[in-house]
N, C-alpha and C positions, 0 to 999 in steps of 0.2 A: 703328834697330829694336834692342832691347834683345839682349843674348846675354850668355851666361855668357863672364865671361873679355876682352869686349870695352869697355873703361874706355876703352884706351890707344887701341883704331882710335876708338871714338865720339867723347872727348875731340878726336883730333887733327884728325876732321872738322869738329867744330863750330865747332872756331880756323882752318880753312881757309874755312865759310862767313862768320860773321865776319869776319875779315881781308879777303873779298871784298866785304863789304858796306859795312865802312868805306872802305876803296881808295876805291871808287867815289863813293861821298857826297864823300871828301877830293877827288878830283879829279875831278871831272864839271864845275869852273867852268875846269877847263885843258884841256876835250874829252879827256878818258882817260875809256878805260871800261873800266872792269871787270869779267868773270864767268870763273863758273869751270865748268867742266863735271866734273861726278859720278858716275863710270863705274862699273856692274858689274863682275863677275870674266867677264873673257873667256877662255874655258877654251882650251886647245891640245888636249884628250886627248880621243878620238874616244870614250870611256867616253861622257865628259857632254856632249858636242855635241847625242847626239838629246832631252836632257830643256830645260826652259826653260818658264816660261808662254804662250812668242809660241809653242809647239815647237820652240824650237831657241835654241841659246845664240848671244850677240853675235858679232861680227866685227871686226878692227883696224876696220874701215870703217865698222862700226854709231855707233863712237865717231870716226872721224874729221871725218862728215859736220858732223855738230854743231861739232866746231871750226870746221870751214873758214865756219859762219853767223856766229858769236860773231865770228872775224876778220871778215870781209866788211863791207861797205855796207847788206846788209840787214839787220842790227843795226845800223844807227846810232843809233838811242836804246834801245837795251838797254843796262843798266847796274846791278851789283848783282847778280846773276843768279846762281842754280846751277842748272846743267838737268840735271836727273836720267837718264843716259841705261843703263836696268839690265835694260827687258825687263818689267817688273811684278816681277820678282827681287834687293830689296835688298840690296846685301852687309852684311855678309859671309857672310848665309844661302845662297849662290844658289851653292855648290858641295857 
């Protein structure tokens, strides 16, 4: 999502997405899966914890469980994907 002065963030994120997809394509014949997690911000200050589209901000556990899924056999046919875990508040606009 575009925002003022976000060109470095946006271009680096696009680079990670493209790298994920390229590595997944190139490494699939070796049964190596490559995926990425695109997390939203996880604020630590109480002033932010009462907001968010889902009525709360995310916690480290909200990011950890998708990582566990991606690392497990449950996702054995998933590769080249970027899983966005942001509670419907796209970074960097979520703080």
